[in-house]
C-alpha positions as CSV (number, residue, x, y, z in Angstrom):
1,M,-15.8,-56.1,32.7
2,G,-15.9,-53.0,30.5
3,I,-14.3,-49.7,31.0
4,F,-17.4,-48.1,32.3
5,D,-18.6,-50.7,34.7
6,F,-16.9,-49.4,37.8
7,F,-19.3,-46.6,38.7
8,K,-23.0,-46.9,37.7
9,K,-25.9,-45.1,39.2
10,K,-29.0,-47.2,38.7
11,N,-32.5,-46.2,37.9
12,N,-31.5,-43.0,36.1
13,S,-31.4,-44.5,32.6
14,Q,-33.0,-42.0,30.3
15,E,-34.6,-42.6,27.0
16,N,-34.9,-39.1,25.6
17,V,-32.8,-35.9,25.6
18,S,-33.8,-32.4,24.8
19,T,-31.4,-29.4,24.7
20,P,-33.3,-26.1,25.0
21,V,-30.9,-23.2,25.0
22,Q,-32.0,-19.6,25.5
23,E,-32.0,-17.4,22.4
24,M,-31.6,-13.7,22.4
25,E,-34.9,-12.0,21.7
26,M,-34.6,-9.6,18.7
27,P,-36.0,-6.1,19.2
28,E,-39.4,-5.5,17.5
29,E,-39.2,-3.8,14.1
30,K,-40.9,-0.4,13.8
31,I,-42.1,1.3,10.7
32,V,-40.9,4.9,10.4
33,E,-42.7,7.2,8.0
34,E,-40.3,8.9,5.6
35,T,-40.6,12.7,5.5
36,V,-38.9,14.9,2.9
37,E,-37.6,18.3,3.7
38,E,-35.7,20.8,1.6
39,V,-32.2,21.3,2.9
40,A,-29.4,23.4,1.8
41,E,-26.8,21.6,-0.3
42,T,-23.8,21.0,1.9
43,I,-20.9,18.6,1.8
44,P,-21.3,16.2,4.7
45,E,-18.4,15.4,6.9
46,I,-17.5,11.7,6.6
47,T,-16.2,9.9,9.7
48,L,-14.7,6.5,9.0
49,Q,-15.8,3.9,11.7
50,P,-13.4,1.1,12.4
51,V,-14.7,-2.4,11.4
52,T,-15.4,-4.5,14.5
53,E,-14.3,-8.1,14.3
54,P,-16.7,-10.7,15.8
55,K,-15.7,-11.3,19.4
56,V,-14.1,-14.7,19.9
57,N,-15.1,-16.7,23.0
58,E,-11.7,-18.1,23.9
59,E,-13.2,-20.4,26.6
60,Y,-15.5,-22.0,24.0
61,E,-12.7,-22.3,21.5
62,N,-10.7,-24.2,24.1
63,I,-13.5,-26.4,25.3
64,R,-14.7,-27.4,21.8
65,V,-11.5,-29.4,21.3
66,Y,-13.1,-31.9,23.7
67,N,-16.6,-32.0,22.1
68,D,-16.2,-35.8,21.5
69,Y,-15.9,-36.4,25.2
70,I,-18.7,-34.0,26.3
71,V,-21.1,-35.9,23.9
72,Y,-19.7,-39.2,25.1
73,S,-20.5,-38.3,28.7
74,I,-24.0,-37.4,27.7
75,A,-24.4,-40.7,25.7
76,L,-23.3,-42.7,28.8
77,Q,-25.7,-40.9,31.0
78,L,-28.6,-41.8,28.7
79,R,-27.5,-45.5,29.2
80,G,-27.6,-45.0,33.0
81,E,-23.8,-44.9,33.4
82,Y,-22.2,-42.1,35.4
83,T,-18.5,-42.8,35.1
84,P,-15.9,-40.0,35.3
85,L,-14.0,-39.7,32.0
86,S,-11.0,-37.8,30.9
87,A,-9.1,-36.8,27.7
88,F,-5.9,-35.0,26.9
89,E,-4.5,-33.0,24.0
90,K,-1.1,-34.1,22.7
91,E,1.5,-31.7,21.4
92,N,0.4,-32.3,17.8
93,G,-3.2,-31.3,18.6
94,E,-4.6,-34.8,18.7
95,V,-7.1,-35.6,21.5
96,E,-7.2,-39.0,23.1
97,G,-9.2,-40.4,26.0
98,F,-8.3,-42.0,29.3
99,A,-10.4,-44.1,31.7
100,Y,-9.9,-46.5,34.6
101,M,-10.9,-50.1,33.8
102,V,-12.2,-52.6,36.3
103,T,-10.2,-55.7,36.6
104,E,-12.4,-57.6,39.0
105,D,-16.0,-57.3,40.2
106,A,-15.0,-56.6,43.8
107,Y,-13.3,-53.3,43.7
108,A,-13.9,-49.9,42.1
109,L,-12.7,-46.4,42.4
110,S,-15.1,-43.9,43.9
111,P,-15.9,-40.9,41.6
112,Q,-13.8,-38.6,43.9
113,Q,-10.8,-41.1,43.8
114,A,-11.0,-41.4,40.0
115,I,-11.1,-37.6,39.6
116,T,-8.3,-37.0,42.0
117,Q,-6.0,-39.6,40.4
118,M,-6.8,-38.3,36.9
119,E,-6.0,-34.8,37.9
120,E,-2.7,-35.8,39.5
121,K,-1.7,-37.8,36.5
122,F,-2.5,-35.0,33.9
123,E,-1.0,-32.2,36.0
124,N,2.3,-34.0,36.1
125,E,2.2,-34.6,32.3
126,L,1.2,-30.9,31.7
127,Q,4.1,-29.6,33.8
128,E,6.5,-31.9,32.1
129,G,5.4,-30.6,28.7
130,K,4.1,-34.0,27.5
131,I,0.6,-32.7,26.8
132,K,-1.0,-29.3,25.9
133,S,-4.2,-29.6,27.9
134,Y,-6.5,-32.0,29.6
135,M,-10.2,-32.3,30.6
136,I,-11.9,-34.4,33.3
137,L,-15.7,-34.9,33.0
138,Y,-17.8,-36.1,35.8
139,H,-21.3,-35.8,37.3
140,S,-21.7,-33.2,40.0
141,Q,-24.0,-31.0,42.0
142,F,-23.5,-28.1,39.6
143,D,-26.7,-26.2,38.9
144,N,-25.3,-22.8,37.6
145,N,-24.3,-22.2,41.2
146,G,-20.5,-22.8,41.1
147,N,-20.9,-26.1,43.0
148,H,-18.7,-28.7,41.2
149,T,-18.7,-31.2,44.1
150,P,-19.0,-34.8,42.6
151,A,-22.5,-36.2,42.9
152,I,-22.8,-39.5,44.9
153,Q,-26.3,-39.8,46.2
154,E,-29.8,-39.5,44.8
155,G,-30.8,-35.9,44.5
156,E,-27.2,-34.7,44.0
157,F,-27.0,-35.3,40.3
158,K,-27.5,-31.9,38.7
159,G,-24.9,-31.5,35.9
160,I,-21.8,-32.6,34.1
161,S,-18.8,-30.7,35.3
162,L,-15.8,-30.1,33.1
163,A,-12.5,-29.6,34.9
164,Y,-9.8,-28.5,32.5
165,H,-6.3,-27.0,32.3
166,F,-4.6,-25.6,29.2
167,A,-0.9,-24.8,29.2
168,G,-0.2,-21.2,30.0
169,A,-3.6,-20.7,31.6
170,D,-5.1,-21.3,35.0
171,K,-7.2,-24.3,35.9
172,A,-10.9,-23.8,35.3
173,K,-14.3,-25.5,35.4
174,A,-17.5,-25.3,33.5
175,G,-20.8,-27.0,34.0
176,L,-23.6,-28.4,31.8
177,P,-26.6,-28.5,34.1
178,Y,-29.5,-30.9,33.5
179,I,-32.9,-31.8,35.0
180,F,-34.8,-35.0,35.2
181,E,-38.4,-35.0,34.0
182,N,-40.2,-38.3,34.0
183,Q,-38.1,-40.5,31.8
184,N,-36.3,-37.6,30.1
185,V,-33.2,-35.6,30.9
186,T,-33.0,-32.0,29.6
187,Y,-29.7,-30.3,29.3
188,K,-29.8,-26.6,29.9
189,G,-26.7,-25.7,28.0
190,F,-23.5,-23.9,29.1
191,A,-24.4,-20.5,30.5
192,E,-21.1,-19.0,29.3
193,F,-21.8,-20.0,25.6
194,S,-24.2,-18.6,23.0
195,H,-27.1,-20.4,21.6
196,E,-25.1,-21.3,18.5
197,E,-22.1,-22.5,20.5
198,N,-24.3,-24.7,22.6
199,N,-25.9,-26.1,19.6
200,E,-22.6,-26.9,18.0
201,I,-21.6,-28.9,21.1
202,M,-24.9,-30.7,21.5
203,N,-25.2,-31.6,17.8
204,H,-21.7,-32.9,17.6
205,Q,-21.7,-36.5,16.2
206,L,-19.5,-39.4,17.4
207,V,-18.0,-41.7,14.9
208,E,-19.4,-45.2,15.1
209,G,-16.9,-47.9,15.8
210,R,-14.1,-45.4,16.8
211,N,-12.2,-46.2,20.0
212,Y,-12.3,-42.9,22.0
213,F,-10.4,-44.3,24.9
214,Q,-7.0,-45.3,23.6
215,H,-5.5,-45.2,27.2
216,T,-6.8,-47.2,30.2
217,E,-5.5,-48.2,33.5
218,G,-6.7,-51.2,35.5
219,V,-8.1,-50.8,39.0
220,A,-7.1,-53.7,41.2
221,A,-8.3,-54.4,44.7
222,P,-5.7,-53.6,47.4
223,E,-4.2,-56.8,48.8
224,T,-1.8,-57.4,51.7
225,T,-0.6,-60.4,53.7
226,N,-0.5,-59.9,57.5
227,E,1.8,-61.3,60.1
228,A,-0.4,-64.4,60.6
229,G,0.0,-65.2,56.9
230,I,-3.6,-64.3,56.1
231,I,-4.3,-62.5,52.8
232,I,-6.4,-59.4,53.3
233,R,-8.2,-58.3,50.1
234,K,-10.5,-55.3,49.9
235,S,-13.9,-54.9,48.3
236,N,-15.9,-51.7,48.0
237,V,-19.0,-52.6,45.9
238,H,-20.6,-55.4,47.8
239,N,-23.8,-55.3,49.9
240,L,-26.5,-57.6,51.4
241,M,-29.1,-57.1,48.8
242,N,-29.0,-60.7,47.6
243,T,-28.9,-61.9,51.2
244,W,-32.1,-60.1,52.1
245,S,-33.7,-61.1,48.8
246,G,-33.1,-64.7,49.9
247,I,-34.8,-64.0,53.3
248,F,-37.8,-62.0,52.1
249,G,-38.2,-63.6,48.6
250,H,-37.0,-62.2,45.4
251,Q,-40.3,-60.9,44.1
252,N,-41.5,-59.6,47.5
253,F,-38.2,-57.9,48.0
254,Q,-38.7,-55.9,44.8
255,T,-42.2,-54.8,45.5
256,K,-42.5,-54.4,49.3
257,D,-40.7,-51.9,51.6
258,Y,-38.9,-54.1,54.1
259,G,-36.4,-51.3,54.6
260,Q,-38.9,-49.6,56.9
261,Y,-39.2,-52.7,59.1
262,L,-35.4,-53.1,59.3
263,N,-34.8,-49.4,60.0
264,A,-37.3,-49.6,62.9
265,I,-35.3,-52.5,64.4
266,L,-32.1,-50.4,64.2
267,M,-33.8,-47.4,65.8
268,H,-35.1,-49.6,68.6
269,S,-31.7,-51.1,69.1
270,E,-29.9,-47.8,69.2
271,S,-32.4,-46.3,71.7
272,S,-31.5,-46.6,75.4
273,D,-35.2,-47.0,76.0
274,Q,-35.8,-50.2,74.0
275,S,-39.3,-51.5,73.8
276,D,-40.3,-55.0,75.0
277,D,-41.4,-56.1,71.6
278,I,-37.9,-55.8,69.9
279,K,-37.3,-59.5,70.4
280,S,-40.5,-60.4,68.5
281,K,-39.2,-58.4,65.6
282,T,-35.7,-60.0,65.5
283,E,-35.9,-63.5,66.9
284,F,-37.7,-66.3,65.0
285,E,-37.5,-70.1,64.8
286,G,-34.3,-70.8,62.9
287,V,-33.4,-67.2,62.0
288,R,-32.5,-64.0,63.8
289,F,-32.0,-60.5,62.6
290,K,-28.8,-59.5,64.2
291,T,-28.0,-55.8,64.9
292,I,-24.4,-54.5,64.9
293,L,-24.0,-51.1,66.4
294,T,-20.8,-49.0,66.2
295,E,-20.1,-45.3,66.5
296,E,-19.5,-45.2,62.7
297,L,-22.1,-47.5,61.3
298,S,-25.2,-49.5,62.3
299,I,-25.8,-52.8,60.5
300,I,-28.5,-55.4,60.6
301,V,-27.8,-58.9,59.1
302,P,-29.9,-62.1,58.9
303,E,-28.3,-65.1,60.7
304,V,-29.5,-68.7,60.3
305,K,-29.2,-70.4,63.7
306,T,-27.2,-73.5,63.9
307,D,-25.1,-75.7,66.1
308,Y,-23.2,-77.2,63.2
309,T,-19.4,-76.7,63.8
310,L,-16.4,-77.1,61.5
311,D,-12.7,-77.0,62.1
312,F,-11.6,-74.1,59.9
313,E,-8.4,-72.4,58.8
314,T,-8.5,-68.8,57.7
315,R,-6.5,-68.3,54.5
316,S,-7.9,-65.1,53.2
317,I,-10.4,-62.4,54.2
318,R,-12.3,-60.1,51.7
319,E,-13.1,-57.0,53.8
320,W,-15.9,-54.6,52.6
321,E,-14.5,-51.1,52.7
322,N,-17.9,-49.6,51.9
323,A,-19.1,-51.1,55.2
324,L,-16.1,-49.6,57.1
325,N,-14.4,-53.1,57.1
326,L,-17.1,-54.3,59.5
327,Q,-18.3,-57.0,57.1
328,A,-16.2,-59.6,55.3
329,I,-16.1,-62.9,53.4
330,V,-13.7,-65.4,55.1
331,A,-12.2,-68.2,53.1
332,G,-10.1,-71.3,53.8
333,P,-10.1,-75.1,54.2
334,A,-12.5,-76.9,56.5
335,R,-11.7,-80.3,58.1
336,D,-8.3,-80.0,56.4
337,T,-9.9,-81.2,53.2
338,F,-12.5,-79.1,51.4
339,G,-12.5,-75.4,50.7
340,V,-15.2,-73.1,52.0
341,W,-15.9,-69.4,52.3
342,F,-18.6,-67.7,54.2
343,F,-20.1,-64.3,55.0
344,A,-19.0,-63.7,58.7
345,T,-22.0,-62.5,60.6
346,D,-19.8,-61.8,63.6
347,Y,-17.0,-60.0,61.8
348,A,-17.6,-56.6,63.4
349,E,-17.0,-58.0,66.9
350,N,-14.5,-60.7,66.1
351,R,-12.4,-58.9,63.4
352,N,-9.2,-59.1,65.4
353,R,-9.6,-62.9,66.0
354,Y,-10.2,-63.6,62.3
355,M,-7.1,-61.5,61.5
356,T,-4.8,-63.1,64.1
357,Q,-6.0,-66.7,64.8
358,P,-6.0,-68.8,61.6
359,H,-7.3,-71.9,63.2
360,L,-10.9,-71.6,64.4
361,K,-14.0,-73.6,65.1
362,V,-16.9,-72.0,63.2
363,N,-20.6,-72.4,63.0
364,V,-21.6,-72.6,59.3
365,S,-25.2,-72.3,57.9
366,G,-26.8,-70.9,54.7
367,I,-29.5,-68.9,53.0
368,V,-30.9,-70.6,49.9
369,L,-31.5,-68.2,47.0
370,I,-33.0,-70.8,44.6
371,L,-34.3,-74.3,45.3
372,D,-35.4,-76.9,42.8
373,V,-35.8,-80.7,42.5
374,H,-32.7,-82.5,41.1
375,T,-33.5,-85.3,38.8
376,N,-30.6,-85.6,36.4
377,T,-27.5,-87.3,37.9
378,D,-25.5,-87.1,34.6
379,L,-22.7,-84.6,34.4
380,P,-22.5,-82.3,31.3
381,D,-19.8,-84.6,29.7
382,G,-22.2,-87.6,30.0
383,T,-20.6,-89.1,33.1
384,K,-23.2,-90.9,35.2
385,M,-23.1,-90.2,38.9
386,S,-24.4,-92.3,41.8
387,E,-27.7,-91.6,43.4
388,D,-26.1,-90.3,46.6
389,F,-23.9,-87.8,44.7
390,T,-23.8,-84.3,46.2
391,T,-21.6,-81.3,45.4
392,Y,-21.2,-77.6,45.6
393,V,-19.3,-75.2,43.4
394,P,-18.6,-71.5,43.5
395,S,-21.3,-69.4,41.9
396,Q,-20.4,-67.8,38.5
397,D,-23.2,-65.2,38.9
398,L,-22.3,-63.9,42.3
399,P,-18.6,-64.1,42.8
400,N,-17.1,-62.9,46.0
401,Y,-20.4,-63.2,47.9
402,A,-19.7,-66.7,49.3
403,C,-22.4,-68.0,47.0
404,F,-22.4,-71.6,45.7
405,D,-24.4,-73.7,43.2
406,F,-25.2,-77.1,44.8
407,I,-26.7,-80.5,44.5
408,A,-27.6,-81.8,47.9
409,Q,-29.6,-84.4,49.7
410,L,-32.5,-83.0,51.9
411,V,-31.9,-84.7,55.2
412,D,-34.7,-83.0,57.1
413,F,-36.9,-79.8,57.0
414,K,-39.3,-77.9,59.1
415,E,-41.6,-74.9,58.4
416,T,-40.9,-71.5,59.9
417,E,-42.2,-67.9,59.8
418,L,-40.4,-64.6,60.0
419,L,-41.4,-61.1,61.0
420,D,-43.7,-60.3,64.0
421,D,-46.8,-60.9,61.9
422,G,-45.5,-64.2,60.4
423,S,-45.9,-62.9,56.9
424,V,-42.6,-64.3,55.6
425,K,-42.9,-68.1,55.3
426,G,-40.2,-70.6,54.6
427,Y,-38.4,-73.7,55.7
428,I,-35.2,-74.6,57.7
429,L,-33.5,-77.3,55.6
430,K,-30.8,-79.7,56.6
431,L,-28.7,-80.0,53.4
432,K,-26.0,-82.6,52.9
433,L,-23.5,-80.9,50.6
434,I,-20.8,-83.6,50.8
435,T,-21.5,-87.3,51.0
436,N,-19.0,-89.1,53.3
437,E,-19.6,-92.8,54.2
438,E,-17.8,-92.5,57.5
439,N,-19.4,-89.2,58.6
440,E,-23.0,-88.3,57.9
441,D,-22.4,-84.7,59.0
442,F,-19.2,-84.2,57.1
443,F,-20.6,-81.1,55.5
444,T,-24.3,-81.0,56.3
445,I,-25.7,-77.5,57.1
446,D,-28.8,-75.8,58.3
447,A,-30.2,-73.4,55.7
448,F,-33.3,-71.1,55.4
449,V,-35.3,-71.0,52.2
450,N,-38.2,-68.6,51.5
451,K,-41.2,-70.5,49.9
452,E,-41.3,-67.8,47.2
453,N,-37.8,-68.8,46.1
454,M,-38.7,-72.5,45.7
455,R,-39.4,-74.0,42.3
456,L,-41.0,-77.2,43.7
457,E,-44.2,-77.7,45.5
458,T,-43.5,-80.5,47.9
459,L,-40.5,-81.4,50.0
460,T,-39.6,-85.0,51.0
461,K,-36.9,-86.3,53.3
462,G,-34.1,-87.9,51.4
463,M,-34.9,-86.2,48.0
464,K,-32.2,-84.6,45.9
465,V,-32.4,-80.8,45.5
466,T,-30.4,-78.3,43.6
467,G,-30.1,-74.5,43.6
468,A,-27.9,-71.7,44.8
469,L,-27.1,-70.6,48.4
470,Q,-25.0,-68.2,50.3
471,L,-22.9,-69.6,53.1
472,Q,-22.6,-67.7,56.4
473,G,-20.6,-68.4,59.5
474,K,-19.4,-67.2,62.9
475,I,-16.8,-68.2,65.4
476,A,-18.3,-71.0,67.6
477,E,-18.9,-70.1,71.3
C-alpha cells in the first residue's frame, strides 16, 4: 500500500485545473489638455516626500515556504486522492514532509484523526524547539466563510485548508477554495493574497522524482486479546458492496439503483405500521434480506438460507468500526481440522456470544461472486490432481472479507428468483469444497450465484466448477 491510499474519495478525479484569480482593475486613463498661462517667476517651495517601501505580506511570506506541499495537495486531488498531508520547517530552514502510511488494507485513520494526531505531534516538537513551524493540509468545507471543518461526505468538499503555526506567532488557518464544474476543478485562489502571489503559488513546479515525504508513520489496526483468548482486530474501511454485487450481479449493480429498494425495506422495517408486503420484499427461496435495527444504525444484509452446521472454534474476530462494531468477520478452525472465516450475519444480536463462547455450532453458507467451469486439474507446478480434487484458498483480491477462490464439485442446484418482481435470477448451489471419503458433507455448503456472474451456460450435477465466493455464517439455533 502507498502512503496516500488510506483516505480516497472516489468519483472526484479531475482531469483539468484552472486558476482564475481576481486582478485589480486599473483606472481609465484620461487625456488632459495642456494650457499655458503666464505666471510670475517665483521660487517654489520643495517638500521632500518619504519613499514608501512596498508593503510585505507577512502571511504570504510564511506560507510560501510550503508551496511544494500546497501544489502536492492539488496534484493529489487531480488524481482523486484527498489525503491529509503535513510538512514542517527544521531549524536550518529545510522543509520536509510527513504522512501516515497504511500497513494493511483493513484499517485507516479518518481525516479528523489524522489531522488531530499531526497537530499534537508538531505542537509538541514546536514547543520543544525541534522545529520552526509546521503546516497541515486537508480538504474542508472552506468556501471563503471561515469554515475549516474537514470534509467527509459528498457536497462538503469546498477547499483545501492550511492549518499552520510558526514559532513566536499564533496558530492560524488559510483556505484555497475550489469548485467542481463537469470534469474540471477550478481553484479560486487565496483571498488574502494578491494576483501575483496566487500565481506564484499555483505556478510552482514540483521536482520529478523527489521524495517529498521523508517521514512516515505506519497506521496499524487496533488489536486486543480478550479474557476468552479471542483476538479482536478492528477494521474501519470495509462494507458490503461486493456482497450485494454478488446478489444483484456485478453489471446490474453498477447500472441499476437497488439502493432505493433496500432503503424502502429499512423504512418499512423501522415503521411501527409495517405493510403486509414486507415479507414479499425480503423472503425468497434460498435467500432472505435480513434487517438489523438498532438505535445507532440500521443495516440490511443478504443471508443465504441453510441447515448446514459446523463445529467451530472462534479464534479471532475482525470488527467493523465503521459499522459501529455491529458487523464482523469471524475466524477459526472447523471440525478441529480446517480453517474457515465468515461474515457473521447475526453479529449484531450475538456479539456477546461470539466474544465469550469460543466453541459454537454455526450455519455456514456462501455468495458466489464468480462461477466458471473447471477443466484443468493440474496445479501451477505441473502436479496432476485426481478428478475429485476440491479446494478453497483465501482470496488475494479481497482480503479480510471472508472471500475465497475455490475448485468445487457441484453436488446439486436449483433455480431461484429474488425481489418481489422476480427480476434477479440465480441458482442455489450445493458446493463440495473439501472431498472426504468418510463424510460426503465434510465441507459442502449452500451458496447463491446470480446468473449474471456465471461464465458458463449450463450446470450439470457432478461437474467441477471454479470461482470466488464469500462465506457467511451465523450461530445455529
